[in-house]
C-alpha positions as CSV (number, residue, x, y, z in Angstrom):
1,X,0.1,0.0,0.2
2,X,0.9,3.4,-0.4
3,X,0.6,6.3,2.1
4,X,-0.7,10.0,0.2
5,X,-1.0,12.9,2.3
6,X,-4.2,14.9,2.2
7,X,-3.1,18.4,2.6
8,X,-5.1,21.6,2.2
9,X,-2.8,24.5,0.8
10,X,-3.5,27.8,0.6
11,X,-2.4,29.5,-2.7
12,X,-2.0,33.1,-3.0
13,X,-4.4,34.1,-5.9
14,X,-6.0,31.1,-6.3
15,X,-8.6,29.1,-4.3
16,X,-7.0,26.6,-1.7
17,X,-5.6,23.3,-3.3
18,X,-7.3,20.5,-1.2
19,X,-5.3,17.2,-2.6
20,X,-8.4,15.2,-1.7
21,X,-10.7,17.0,-3.9
22,X,-8.3,17.5,-6.7
23,X,-7.3,13.7,-6.8
24,X,-11.3,12.9,-7.1
25,X,-11.8,15.6,-9.9
26,X,-8.9,14.2,-11.5
27,X,-10.0,10.5,-11.6
28,X,-13.6,11.2,-12.0
29,X,-13.5,13.9,-15.1
30,X,-13.5,11.9,-18.3
31,X,-10.9,12.3,-20.9
32,X,-12.3,14.3,-24.1
33,X,-13.2,11.2,-26.0
34,X,-15.0,9.8,-22.8
35,X,-14.6,6.8,-20.3
36,X,-15.6,3.2,-21.0
37,X,-17.6,1.3,-17.9
38,X,-14.2,-0.8,-18.0
39,X,-12.3,2.5,-17.7
40,X,-14.3,3.7,-14.9
41,X,-13.8,0.7,-12.6
42,X,-10.4,1.8,-11.3
43,X,-11.4,5.8,-11.0
44,X,-14.2,4.7,-8.8
45,X,-12.2,2.6,-6.6
46,X,-10.0,5.6,-6.0
47,X,-12.7,7.7,-5.5
48,X,-14.5,5.4,-2.9
49,X,-11.2,5.2,-0.9
50,X,-10.7,8.9,-1.3
51,X,-14.6,9.5,0.0
52,X,-13.8,7.4,2.9
53,X,-10.7,9.4,4.0
54,X,-12.8,12.9,4.0
55,X,-11.6,13.6,7.7
56,X,-8.2,12.0,7.3
57,X,-4.8,13.6,6.9
58,X,-3.5,10.9,4.5
59,X,-5.0,8.0,2.6
60,X,-3.8,4.5,1.9
61,X,-4.2,3.1,-1.6
62,X,-3.7,-0.3,-2.9
63,X,-1.0,-0.6,-5.4
64,X,-3.1,-0.7,-8.5
65,X,-5.0,2.4,-7.3
66,X,-2.0,4.2,-6.4
67,X,-0.4,3.3,-10.1
68,X,-4.0,4.8,-11.5
69,X,-3.7,7.7,-9.6
70,X,-0.3,8.5,-10.1
71,X,-0.8,7.8,-14.2
72,X,-3.6,10.1,-14.2
73,X,-2.1,12.9,-12.4
74,X,1.1,12.9,-14.5
75,X,-1.0,12.8,-17.6
76,X,-3.4,15.5,-16.3
77,X,-3.4,19.0,-17.8
78,X,-3.4,21.4,-15.3
79,X,-4.7,25.1,-16.0
80,X,-1.6,26.8,-14.6
81,X,1.9,26.4,-13.5
82,X,2.6,26.1,-9.8
83,X,5.0,24.8,-7.3
84,X,1.8,23.8,-5.1
85,X,0.4,21.5,-8.0
86,X,4.0,19.8,-8.9
87,X,4.5,19.1,-4.9
88,X,0.9,17.5,-4.8
89,X,1.8,15.4,-8.1
90,X,5.1,14.6,-6.3
91,X,3.3,13.4,-3.2
92,X,1.7,10.9,-5.0
93,X,4.3,10.1,-7.3
94,X,6.9,9.5,-4.5
95,X,4.6,8.0,-2.1
96,X,6.1,5.9,0.3
97,X,5.0,2.0,0.6
98,X,3.8,1.0,4.1
99,X,2.9,-1.9,6.1
100,X,-0.5,-1.7,6.6
101,X,-0.2,-3.1,10.0
102,X,2.0,-0.8,11.1
103,X,0.2,2.2,9.3
104,X,-3.2,1.3,11.4
105,X,-0.9,1.4,14.7
106,X,-1.0,-2.7,15.0
107,X,1.9,-4.8,15.6
108,X,3.3,-6.3,12.6
């Protein structure tokens, strides 16, 4: 599993950058050509996990979900250049692998 921070970053002249909401928007917005039901499955899996982490400061993603979110973020076209967005993408791409038992505070 990968542990990804869910930050809410204040940006000077733009709305706050809420990582969780940005991730949800990126995985649920279909490309110009649309999305098949088969293509929706990983998007909905990531969205469900993020929905369940609404009050958390991080989210744990299964490897397949992490790969999907990482790929979508790296392929996404953002409306402007910003260090905050680059940091958000890096927080996913470089997310550490974690032992689930340790991450949940249990003995391994």
